[in-house]
N, C-alpha and C positions, 0 to 999 in steps of 0.2 A: 123178649121182655115180658114181664108179668102182665097179664091180661091184655096183651097185644098192643099196648100203648107205646107209641114211639113219637119222638118229636126232637126238634132242635131248639137250643136256648143259648143265648149269649149272656155271659157273665162278665161283670166288671168288678175288679178287686182293687182294695187298698191294703197294703201291708205295713204295719208298724211293729217292728221287732218280730216276735213270732205269732203275732195276732193278725188274723185276716178278717176284713170286713168287705161288705159289697152287696151286689144284688144280681139276680138273674132274670132275664126277660125272655119271653116266648109269645107265641100267638094266644096264649092263655092269660097274659099280663106280666106284671113285675112283682118279684118277692125279694125280700131281704134275706142274706144269708146270716147264719149264726154259728157260733162254736168254731170259727175258722182258725186253724193253726197251721203254722209252717215249721216243720222239723227237718232241717237239712234240705234234701230234695223231696221230701214227702209233704203233701198238702192234703188237708181234710177240711171240710165245711158241712154244714147241715142247712137244709131249708125245709119249710113246711109246704105241702101241696094238697090240693083238693083231690079226694077219690070218691068213688061212689058210696063208701061206707063212713065218710067224714074226712077229717084231716090226716094226712099221711106224713110221716117224718122220712125224709131222704137224706142219707149220708153219703157224701162224695169223697173219693180218694183219687189222688192223682200224683204225678211225678213232675218235677221241674220247678221252676220259679214263676209265680205269676208275673205277667199274664201268659207266658209260654208254657202251658201245662200239656202233657201227654199221658196217654194211657189212663184217662179219667174213667172210672167206674163208680157205680152207685148201688146202694142197697136201700130197700124201702120197707119201713115198718108201718103196717096198717093198723088203724085202731081196732080194738077188740070189742065186739059186741057183748054186752053183759047178758047173763042168763043163767 
């Protein structure tokens, strides 16, 4: 994982049609998810997270139907320093 950061989190989801809302909790606290979508067996959501350079955006992708998701992966976009 980037920068050697690893951790566990527990997420709670609510699905309405194709929209997904909820939150994720870890030892660092609780954050709301955003841009959650369910498309067949594909699930995506976004959350913000703190990084040493500011707030990072994490995009998660998984398969299955909430709450039973498998193969969850994520990509992280770190803020760009101006210069």
